N, CA, C and O atoms as a MOPAC input file, in Angstrom:
PM7 MOZYME 1SCF
protein

 N     13.24000 1   -17.35500 1   -19.09500 1
 C     12.53400 1   -16.84500 1   -18.55300 1
 C     12.04900 1   -15.45200 1   -18.47700 1
 O     12.30600 1   -14.72600 1   -17.51600 1
 N     11.45900 1   -15.14300 1   -19.33000 1
 C     11.26000 1   -13.26000 1   -19.25500 1
 C     10.36800 1   -12.65800 1   -17.90900 1
 O      9.27600 1   -13.13200 1   -17.59600 1
 N     11.14700 1   -11.33000 1   -17.04300 1
 C      9.99500 1   -11.18400 1   -16.19000 1
 C      9.00200 1   -10.34200 1   -15.87300 1
 O      9.26100 1    -9.25000 1   -15.37000 1
 N      7.59000 1   -10.78500 1   -16.15600 1
 C      6.53400 1   -10.28200 1   -16.19300 1
 C      6.72700 1    -9.04100 1   -16.09700 1
 O      7.64500 1    -8.66800 1   -15.36700 1
 N      5.63000 1    -7.70900 1   -17.05900 1
 C      6.35100 1    -7.08100 1   -16.98400 1
 C      4.44500 1    -6.19800 1   -16.56400 1
 O      3.33500 1    -6.64900 1   -16.84800 1
 N      4.83300 1    -4.79800 1   -15.78500 1
 C      3.55600 1    -4.61500 1   -15.55200 1
 C      2.39700 1    -4.01000 1   -16.39700 1
 O      2.66600 1    -3.47400 1   -17.47300 1
 N      1.27600 1    -4.07200 1   -15.99900 1
 C      0.35400 1    -3.96000 1   -17.11200 1
 C     -0.77200 1    -2.71300 1   -17.12900 1
 O     -1.90300 1    -2.50100 1   -17.56600 1
 N      0.17800 1    -2.09200 1   -16.43900 1
 C     -0.57100 1    -0.84700 1   -16.59400 1
 C     -0.58800 1     0.17700 1   -17.41700 1
 O      0.43400 1     0.85000 1   -17.27700 1
 N     -1.33900 1     0.60600 1   -18.25300 1
 C     -1.70600 1     1.04700 1   -19.41100 1
 C     -2.18500 1     2.55600 1   -19.03800 1
 O     -3.20100 1     3.10700 1   -19.46100 1
 N     -1.45400 1     2.96500 1   -18.36400 1
 C     -1.44600 1     4.64800 1   -18.08100 1
 C     -2.83400 1     5.24200 1   -18.01300 1
 O     -3.06600 1     6.26900 1   -18.65100 1
 N     -3.73700 1     4.68800 1   -17.31000 1
 C     -5.82800 1     4.84100 1   -16.98900 1
 C     -5.59500 1     5.31400 1   -16.53300 1
 O     -5.20300 1     6.31700 1   -17.12900 1
 N     -5.42500 1     5.42800 1   -14.70400 1
 C     -5.09800 1     4.74300 1   -13.65800 1
 C     -6.75000 1     5.44900 1   -12.65900 1
 O     -6.96200 1     6.08600 1   -11.62700 1
 N     -7.25000 1     5.06400 1   -13.34800 1
 C     -8.66200 1     5.92600 1   -12.17000 1
 C     -9.39400 1     4.22000 1   -11.79700 1
 O     -9.43600 1     3.15300 1   -12.41100 1
 N     -9.85300 1     4.67400 1   -10.56200 1
 C    -10.24600 1     2.87200 1    -9.63200 1
 C    -11.81200 1     3.13600 1    -9.63300 1
 O    -12.38000 1     4.22000 1    -9.50700 1
 N    -12.30100 1     2.02900 1    -9.78600 1
 C    -13.94800 1     2.31700 1    -9.81500 1
 C    -14.06700 1     1.82100 1    -8.72800 1
 O    -13.44900 1     0.82700 1    -8.34600 1
 N    -15.25400 1     2.74500 1    -7.79100 1
 C    -15.61000 1     2.63500 1    -6.58700 1
 C    -16.40600 1     1.53700 1    -6.20000 1
 O    -16.29100 1     1.06800 1    -5.06800 1
 N    -17.22300 1     1.06500 1    -7.04600 1
 C    -17.94900 1    -0.13300 1    -6.88900 1
 C    -16.95200 1    -1.36000 1    -6.34400 1
 O    -16.86300 1    -1.81400 1    -5.20300 1
 N    -16.25600 1    -1.72700 1    -7.52200 1
 C    -15.29700 1    -3.01300 1    -7.83200 1
 C    -14.09700 1    -3.01200 1    -6.83200 1
 O    -13.80600 1    -4.03700 1    -6.21600 1
 N    -13.03100 1    -1.21400 1    -6.60100 1
 C    -11.92000 1    -1.14300 1    -6.47000 1
 C    -11.04100 1    -1.85100 1    -7.03300 1
 O    -10.27000 1    -2.53900 1    -6.36500 1
 N    -10.99700 1    -1.80100 1    -8.57400 1
 C    -10.00400 1    -2.26000 1    -9.41400 1
 C     -9.72600 1    -1.00000 1   -10.47000 1
 O    -10.59900 1    -0.54300 1   -11.20800 1
 N     -8.78700 1    -0.67400 1   -10.42700 1
 C     -8.12000 1    -0.07600 1   -11.71400 1
 C     -9.15700 1    -0.76400 1   -13.58900 1
 O     -9.38800 1    -1.80300 1   -14.20800 1
 N     -9.43100 1     0.87200 1   -13.66700 1
 C    -10.40200 1     0.80800 1   -15.19600 1
 C     -9.15200 1     0.44600 1   -15.97300 1
 O     -9.17500 1    -0.72500 1   -16.35100 1
 N     -8.35100 1     0.94800 1   -16.22700 1
 C     -7.49500 1     0.55000 1   -16.85300 1
 C     -6.77600 1    -0.50300 1   -16.63100 1
 O     -7.33500 1    -1.14600 1   -17.52000 1
 N     -5.88600 1    -1.37000 1   -16.14300 1
 C     -5.32500 1    -2.30900 1   -16.00300 1
 C     -6.15700 1    -3.40800 1   -15.12700 1
 O     -6.01500 1    -4.53400 1   -15.60200 1
 N     -6.83500 1    -3.37600 1   -14.18300 1
 C     -8.15700 1    -4.13900 1   -13.91000 1
 C     -6.92100 1    -4.94000 1   -12.14700 1
 O     -7.06200 1    -6.08200 1   -11.70800 1
 N     -6.12600 1    -4.12000 1   -11.70500 1
 C     -6.10000 1    -4.40500 1   -10.76700 1
 C     -6.49600 1    -4.10900 1    -9.18400 1
 O     -7.01600 1    -3.00600 1    -9.01100 1
 N     -6.39400 1    -4.60000 1    -8.48100 1
 C     -5.94200 1    -3.15500 1    -6.91900 1
 C     -5.72100 1    -2.64700 1    -7.14200 1
 O     -5.34700 1    -2.35600 1    -8.27900 1
 N     -5.80000 1    -1.61800 1    -5.44000 1
 C     -5.10900 1    -0.42300 1    -5.29400 1
 C     -3.58500 1    -1.93800 1    -4.87500 1
 O     -2.55900 1    -2.22700 1    -5.49100 1
 N     -3.93200 1    -2.25500 1    -4.15800 1
 C     -2.82600 1    -3.29100 1    -3.11200 1
 C     -2.20000 1    -3.73400 1    -4.54300 1
 O     -1.01300 1    -3.46000 1    -4.72100 1
 N     -2.87300 1    -4.36500 1    -5.52100 1
 C     -1.87300 1    -5.07500 1    -6.09100 1
 C     -0.58700 1    -3.96600 1    -7.46900 1
 O      0.57100 1    -4.06200 1    -7.87400 1
 N     -1.48600 1    -3.26700 1    -7.63200 1
 C     -0.59100 1    -1.89200 1    -7.46000 1
 C      0.62100 1    -1.42500 1    -6.51500 1
 O      1.67700 1    -0.95800 1    -6.94100 1
 N      0.47500 1    -1.51600 1    -5.90000 1
 C      1.22400 1    -1.54100 1    -5.15700 1
 C      2.36600 1    -1.82800 1    -4.64700 1
 O      3.33400 1    -1.14800 1    -4.30700 1
 N      1.92800 1    -3.83800 1    -4.63000 1
 C      2.84100 1    -4.34600 1    -4.36900 1
 C      3.50600 1    -5.08600 1    -5.48800 1
 O      4.51700 1    -5.78500 1    -5.55100 1
 N      2.39900 1    -4.61600 1    -6.54200 1
 C      3.99400 1    -4.92600 1    -8.25300 1
 C      5.11300 1    -5.34400 1    -8.10000 1
 O      5.32400 1    -6.55400 1    -8.18700 1
 N      6.25900 1    -4.32700 1    -7.79500 1
 C      7.72600 1    -4.31900 1    -7.63200 1
 C      8.40500 1    -5.74600 1    -6.70800 1
 O      9.33700 1    -6.54500 1    -6.80600 1
 N      7.20600 1    -5.42500 1    -5.74800 1
 C      7.49200 1    -7.11900 1    -4.94400 1
 C      7.19200 1    -8.20400 1    -5.19000 1
 O      7.48200 1    -9.13400 1    -4.43700 1
 N      6.42300 1    -8.38400 1    -6.49900 1
 C      6.10800 1    -9.87600 1    -6.30300 1
 C      6.87800 1   -10.15000 1    -7.64100 1
 O      7.31900 1    -9.60700 1    -8.65500 1
 N      6.66800 1   -12.17600 1    -6.53000 1
 C      7.64900 1   -12.49800 1    -7.55100 1
 C      6.85200 1   -13.07900 1    -9.26200 1
 O      5.65500 1   -12.79200 1    -9.22800 1
 N      7.29700 1   -13.87100 1   -10.81100 1
 C      6.89000 1   -14.41900 1   -11.19100 1
 C      5.38000 1   -15.02700 1   -11.02300 1
 O      4.39800 1   -14.45600 1   -11.49800 1
 N      5.33200 1   -15.88600 1   -10.51100 1
 C      4.49700 1   -16.21900 1    -9.82400 1
 C      3.61900 1   -16.20500 1    -9.86900 1
 O      2.75700 1   -16.76900 1   -10.54400 1
 N      3.66900 1   -15.14300 1    -8.70700 1
 C      1.84300 1   -14.24100 1    -7.91100 1
 C      1.81600 1   -12.73100 1    -9.42000 1
 O      0.86800 1   -12.48700 1   -10.16600 1
 N      2.41900 1   -12.42200 1    -9.40600 1
 C      2.51000 1   -11.57300 1   -10.51900 1
 C      1.59900 1   -12.60700 1   -12.28100 1
 O      1.09800 1   -11.85800 1   -13.12000 1
 N      1.54900 1   -13.83600 1   -12.49200 1
 C      1.33500 1   -14.23900 1   -13.46100 1
 C     -0.42000 1   -14.80800 1   -12.77600 1
 O     -1.21800 1   -15.21100 1   -13.62200 1
 N     -0.82900 1   -14.79100 1   -11.40900 1
 C     -1.70900 1   -14.75000 1   -10.58900 1
 C     -2.49100 1   -14.23000 1   -11.15600 1
 O     -3.41400 1   -14.64700 1   -11.85600 1
 N     -2.04000 1   -12.89200 1   -10.78100 1
 C     -2.88600 1   -11.51100 1   -10.85000 1
 C     -3.43900 1   -11.57300 1   -12.99400 1
 O     -4.46600 1   -11.44000 1   -13.66000 1
 N     -1.75100 1   -11.89200 1   -13.26600 1
 C     -2.65500 1   -11.61700 1   -14.98600 1
 C     -3.08400 1   -11.65700 1   -15.23200 1
 O     -3.61300 1   -10.84900 1   -15.99500 1
 N     -3.70700 1   -13.53500 1   -14.61600 1
 C     -4.83000 1   -15.03200 1   -15.30100 1
 C     -5.97000 1   -14.15800 1   -14.79200 1
 O     -6.98000 1   -14.19700 1   -15.49500 1
 N     -6.01900 1   -13.34000 1   -13.66200 1
 C     -7.16600 1   -12.77500 1   -13.79800 1
 C     -7.61100 1   -11.82200 1   -14.52800 1
 O     -8.68200 1   -11.69000 1   -15.12000 1
 N     -6.49900 1   -11.01900 1   -14.42100 1
 C     -7.53200 1    -9.27700 1   -15.56900 1
 C     -7.83400 1    -8.84600 1   -16.41400 1
 O     -8.18200 1    -7.67800 1   -16.58600 1
 N     -7.75000 1    -9.98600 1   -17.40400 1
 C     -9.32900 1   -10.16200 1   -18.51500 1
 C    -10.84900 1   -10.30300 1   -17.89300 1
 O    -11.65000 1    -9.43500 1   -18.23900 1
 N    -11.20400 1   -11.11700 1   -17.19000 1
 C    -12.70800 1   -11.51800 1   -16.81600 1
 C    -12.89000 1    -9.78000 1   -15.79600 1
 O    -13.87500 1    -9.11100 1   -16.10900 1
 N    -12.10800 1    -9.29500 1   -14.87000 1
 C    -12.15400 1    -8.01600 1   -13.69400 1
 C    -12.08100 1    -6.97900 1   -14.80500 1
 O    -13.15700 1    -6.40000 1   -14.95400 1
 N    -11.44400 1    -6.71900 1   -15.34500 1
 C    -11.61100 1    -5.55400 1   -16.68900 1
 C    -12.98000 1    -5.35900 1   -18.01600 1
 O    -13.58900 1    -4.53900 1   -18.70200 1
 N    -12.81300 1    -7.02300 1   -17.64000 1
 C    -14.72300 1    -7.40900 1   -18.83800 1
 C    -15.95600 1    -6.97000 1   -17.66100 1
 O    -17.01500 1    -6.63900 1   -18.19500 1
 N    -15.94700 1    -6.93000 1   -16.21500 1
 C    -16.86300 1    -6.87300 1   -15.13300 1
 C    -16.77400 1    -5.43400 1   -14.90500 1
 O    -17.83500 1    -4.94400 1   -14.51900 1
 N    -15.41700 1    -4.31000 1   -15.09000 1
 C    -15.83600 1    -2.68700 1   -15.09400 1
 C    -16.22800 1    -2.49800 1   -15.99600 1
 O    -17.41300 1    -2.24500 1   -15.77800 1
 N    -15.96800 1    -2.40600 1   -17.42100 1
 C    -16.39700 1    -2.09300 1   -18.65300 1
 C    -17.71400 1    -2.78900 1   -18.59600 1
 O    -18.37400 1    -1.78100 1   -18.84700 1
 N    -18.50400 1    -3.60800 1   -18.47800 1
 C    -19.56000 1    -3.89300 1   -18.61500 1
 C    -20.52200 1    -2.65400 1   -17.72600 1
 O    -21.63800 1    -2.20200 1   -17.98100 1
 N    -19.89300 1    -2.45500 1   -16.98800 1
 C    -20.62400 1    -1.38500 1   -15.84300 1
 C    -20.59500 1    -0.30700 1   -16.04000 1
 O    -21.43500 1     0.46500 1   -15.57600 1
 N    -19.37700 1     0.14400 1   -16.97300 1
 C    -19.48000 1     1.34400 1   -18.12400 1
 C    -20.91800 1     1.37700 1   -18.66000 1
 O    -21.23500 1     2.19100 1   -19.52800 1

C-alpha cells in the first residue's frame, strides 16, 4: 500500500472562523503532525477534507 501524501495545495491561509486551511482543509494541528501520522490517521483526515473545504468555500 502506498503512503498517503500530504493534501497541501500550497495555499496556506487559515480561515479565522473555522480554523481550517483554505487550501487543504486541515487544522494547524493536523498540518504540524502530518509527518508523524500513520496511514490510518492520514486516511481519516483525508476522508473529512471534502466536507471541510465545502464548509470554508461556502463562507467565501
